[in-house]
C-alpha positions in Angstrom: 11.5 -18.1 16.9 11.3 -14.8 15.5 8.1 -13.0 15.2 6.6 -12.1 11.9 5.2 -8.2 12.1 1.3 -8.2 10.9 -0.2 -5.4 8.6 -3.9 -5.0 7.5 -4.9 -4.5 4.1 -7.1 -1.5 3.8 -9.3 -3.4 1.1 -9.9 -6.6 2.4 -9.6 -5.7 6.2 -7.8 -8.8 6.7 -4.3 -9.4 8.6 -1.3 -10.6 6.3 2.7 -10.9 7.3 4.1 -7.5 6.3 6.1 -9.0 3.5 3.2 -9.8 1.4 1.8 -6.2 1.5 2.9 -3.0 -0.6 3.3 0.0 1.6 2.2 3.4 -0.1 3.6 6.4 2.0 2.2 9.9 1.9 5.8 11.9 2.8 5.9 14.9 5.3 6.3 16.9 1.7 2.9 15.5 0.8 4.2 13.5 -2.1 2.6 9.8 -2.4 4.8 7.0 -3.2 5.2 3.3 -3.5 7.7 2.1 -0.4 9.2 -1.2 -1.7 12.0 -0.9 1.2 9.4 0.2 3.8 11.5 2.3 5.3 10.3 5.4 4.4 9.4 8.3 6.9 5.8 9.2 6.5 2.3 7.8 6.8 1.9 4.5 5.4 -1.2 2.1 4.3 -1.0 -1.4 3.3 -2.6 -3.2 0.0 -2.1 -7.2 -0.8 0.1 -8.1 -3.7 -2.5 -9.1 -5.8 -4.3 -8.1 -8.8 -7.8 -7.7 -7.3 -6.7 -5.9 -4.3 -5.1 -3.5 -6.4 -7.6 -3.3 -8.8 -10.1 -2.7 -6.6 -8.1 -0.3 -3.8 -8.0 2.2 -7.1 -11.8 2.1 -7.8 -13.3 2.5 -4.2 -10.3 5.1 -3.7 -9.6 3.9 -0.1 -5.5 4.9 -0.1 -7.1 8.2 -1.0 -9.0 8.4 2.2 -6.6 6.8 4.5 -3.7 8.8 3.0 -6.2 11.9 2.7 -4.1 12.8 -0.6 -4.4 12.0 -4.4 -2.7 8.6 -5.7 -1.0 9.5 -8.9 -1.6 6.4 -11.3 2.1 5.8 -11.6 1.6 4.2 -8.2 -0.8 2.0 -9.3 1.2 1.0 -12.7 4.2 0.1 -10.5 2.0 -2.6 -7.7 0.9 -4.2 -11.0 4.6 -4.4 -12.3 5.5 -5.9 -8.9 2.7 -8.6 -8.6 4.5 -12.1 -8.3 
């Protein structure tokens, strides 16, 4: 049986399987992007893939604090697009 990697959501502080989370990355260049593949280089932060978590992350600015960078609105728009 293969081990499932777990990560913690910044918003809810709950542990989820990595596949159920969005990874937002601050690249070495300083850009902030949504990492769908989970393989981009840089500092990553995880948000659960539901509408409430994404809205709360935008409202409380927890992603900005975790990555120490300004998060563009297009990152949140992409997250809302990918929510199942």
